[in-house]
N, C-alpha and C positions, 0 to 999 in steps of 0.2 A: 186270331186270325190263322188260318191252315195256310201253311207255305206246302207247296208241292215242288219235289225234287224230281227232274226227270233226267236219267242218264242212259247212255247207248250201252255202258258195260259196268260190271260190278266193280271195276279198279282193283288195285292190289291192297292186301289188310283191310282192318276194320275202318276205316276213316269214312267211306260213304254211307256205311250201314250206320255209324255214330251220326252223321249228319242227317241221316232221315229220321233218325231217333227224336233227334233235337228239334228237327223242323218238319213235323209230319204232314204229308206221307211221301214216301220213296217209292218211285217207280222206275223198272230197268226194262227198256227194250230197245230191240236193235235198231240202229240207225235207219232211219226212213222205212221203217217196217210199218205196217196199217196200225199197229198198238202205239207206235212211237209218234206218228202223224197224229192221231186222237187224243193223245196226251197232251200235246203242245198246247192246246187252248186254256189250260189250267196251270200249265208250267210257271214257276216263278223262279226257278234255277234250273239251267240247262246245262248239261256236263256231255262233253263229246271227246273224242280223241283227235289226235293229231292227222289222222289220215280221213277224217269226216269233215269235209268241207261244207260250210254254210253260207248262203248268199242274203241279201238284205231281204228277198221275198219270202225267205223261211221266217224272218222275224213277225210277218204279217200274219202268220199263224199262231204266234205265242203273245197275244196282247199282253198278258200278265207277267211278262218276263221282265225280271227284276238284274238277274246276272246270269252272264254266259261265260262257263269255265270250261277249259281245255285242259288235258293232262299232258302238258307240254309248256316249253318256255316260249317257242314261236307261236306267232298269230297270223301268220299269213292265209290260213285257211278261214278266218273269220271275217265277217262285215265289220270291221272295228269302228270306222267311221261312220257306219249305219247305227251302231249300238251307241255311240257318243251322242248323236243326234236324237236316239229315241231314250235318251237317260238310263241305258242299260249298261251295268258295269260288266268290266272282262275280268274275269280271275284265271291264273296260269299257275302252273306248277314251278315257277321261274326260280333258279338258284339250286333246285334239290338234285339236278343231275349234272352238276359243273363237274365234279372229280371223275364220274364215270364217263363221260363224254369226252373229257381231256385223256383220260388213261387209254380210251379206246383209239382216239387219235396217234397217240404215241406208240400204241401197238401197232398199227397200221404204218406208220412211218418206219419203225424198226424192222417190220416183216420186209419192207420193200428195200430197204438199204442193205439188209443182211441176206436177203434173198432166201426167205425161209421156206418159200414154196418149193423153189428150186431144191432146196437142201432136204427137204422131207420128200419130195417125190424120189431124189436119189436113195434116200435110206430106205424107202419103201419099196422100191425096184428090184432088188436084188442083184443089182449090177455093181454095187459099191466095192471097189477094191481097196478101201482104206484111205488114210489121208493123203494128198497130195498137194504139192505146191501152189498148183493155179486151179483149184478146186471150188468151183461156186463162190468165185470171189465176190465180196459186196462192197459198200462204199461206207467210209468213215465218216461221222459227223462231227465228231469235237472240232472246235475252232471254227466252225463255218455258221455263216449268218441263217438265220430263220424267219422268214417273212410271214407274220400273221394279219390276216384279215379278220379283224374286229378286237376291239378293247373292252368287249364285256368279261363276265366272269369266266366263261369256258377259255376265251382267249388269252387271258393272264393265267389261267390254272395251266393251261398248254405251254405257256411261255417258262413258267417256274419247271415244268417237267424237262423241256429241252434244255434249258440252263443248267440242269444238274448233268446233262450228258455232256457238258463243255460247249454248248452251242450258244451262239450270240442273237438274242431274240430282238426283232426290229418290227415295227408296227405300222400298217398303212393309216395315213393322216387323212382318214377319209373325211373328217369334218374340218380340213384346213386349220387345226389348231396350231400346230408347230412345237407344242409341249411336248416334254418327255413324258413316257408311261411309266408308272410304279406298279410292276406287276408283282410285287411281294418279296421276290429275292433278290431284286436290282431294279436298276431304271434303264428304260429303252428308248430309242429314239422313233419318233413318228416321221414316215416319208410319204410323199405323193407317189402312186404307183409306178410313174415314171422313173423315179430313183430306186424304189424300193426291190423292184423285181430283178432288176440286172444284177443285182448282188445275192439273189437268194438261192441257196443251195436246197432250201426246203420252201415250199409255200403251202401254208395250212390254212383253211377256209374257217372262219369262226363268226362270220358275221350274218345279220339277219337277211331274210330274202324280202327285198322291197324293190319299188320300180326303181330305185337307183342301182340296186345290186344285182337284179335279174339281168342275166346275160353279161354279166359285168366281165369275166374271163373269156374273152374272144381270141381268136386265132392270132390276130396281129398283138394282142396283150400277151399272151401266153408266149409268144416269140420272142419278148423282152427278156424271159429267164434265161439264166446261162445253160448250156448243154449240160445234160445230164440230172438238172433238177428234178426234186421229187415234189407231187402236190398230192395234199391230203384234203378231203372235205368229209367232215363231218356235221356240217350245218345244215344245209337244206340244196336239193337239186334246183337246176335252173339259175344257179349262180354261175356255175362251169359250164362252159361250151363242149360237151362230151364228144360231139363230132370231131370237134378241132383237137381235143386232148388224145382221141384215138389216133388221129392222124399224126400227130408229133410221136406217139409212141411208135407205130410203125416206121417213121423215118427215122428212129433212134435219137430222136432230139432231146425226148424226156427219159429221165432215170427210171421214172416209174409214176404210177398213179393208184391210189386208195381212195375209194369211194365207200362211205356208208349210206350215202343218200343219192337219189337219183330224179332227174327231172320229171319222168312219169311214172314213179314208182304207185304200185308195185311192179309196174311193167319197167324192164330193162332193156335199152337198147341192144339189140343181138350183135351188134358189132363188138360189143365188149367181151364176147365169149371167146372171140380170136385174138383180142389185144394182148401184146405181151407186156410183161413187167407190170401187172395190175392186180390189185387185190380188191375182191368187190364182196361187200357185207350186206345183210338185209337190215338196215336201220337198226343197230344194234347200241347204239351211244349210249343210251340210258338202261341198258338190259341186264341190270342186277337185281337181284331181288330186293334188297334193302334201298336201293335208290328208287324202284318203282314205288315201293311202300312210301317213301318220303315224298314223294311226287303226288301221290294221291293225299297225303296228309297236309301239304302245303296246299293244295288245290281246295280241299274241302275247309281247310282254315280261312282260306281268303272267302270262299263262300259265305261262310257263316258269319264272317265280320261284316258282309255285304248286307246281308239279310237282316242281322241285326240293326245296322244303321237305319235300311229301307223301314224297318218296323218301328224305330225307336221315335 
């Protein structure tokens, strides 16, 4: 039986081509192009990128679809419930981007706390007169609490990194478990938001975007943070109320905000361009060459296992 693989991108490395050779034939067509739409009718495996949202209506055009794959860990752009009803498996690149994403979150936190943008601007300005006692003073992190939203692989990896800086990780008790979290380098408490945020010098977002977490960090919730707290989000836009964060930055309440994801990306709220003490990145969490190749490999391996099961 011929298995047809339809992908919107060539992906990184050789994994997709190997998958196409294993289950002929492979077709690569840009998302929602005429060629892509025409190929849906025969597609048994469909691969999309995290920026390419699908609806249940799209599944109607792919009656032979056995597995839907995304080169990401998150699935908020996919009709997961509709796939389950139709017996379509969902494959992801989950786990492959853990370290790269945690690294980037730490990089943004350090950039905010040590005011790297301000320091570089001074060095490049030609106006630097040398070392001064009160010059570009940042904020120390050692000994302070770091609140982490999300007890998955990335949240725990980030906890290990801030623990190495001397911070004390604490986790959101999203599921009301009350049990501690083993993050690999130690044990951390789980707390409800009302107890977690008031003690958080740093708030780092690593939970998925779901109906429960969409719009979670509203203005009243953010105001539970202590004055001068830093916020970092490398998870998904839509969890943080960006207008509220910008307001609190202008008021001097927040120490800084670092975002790698945005609610309406690739469109960025123009107000961010004038927001003080902010670091903005274009969704670079997994953007290393080896990570992207690993993501492609994990995804294609998952698709292969699914197709083998369906055909077996």
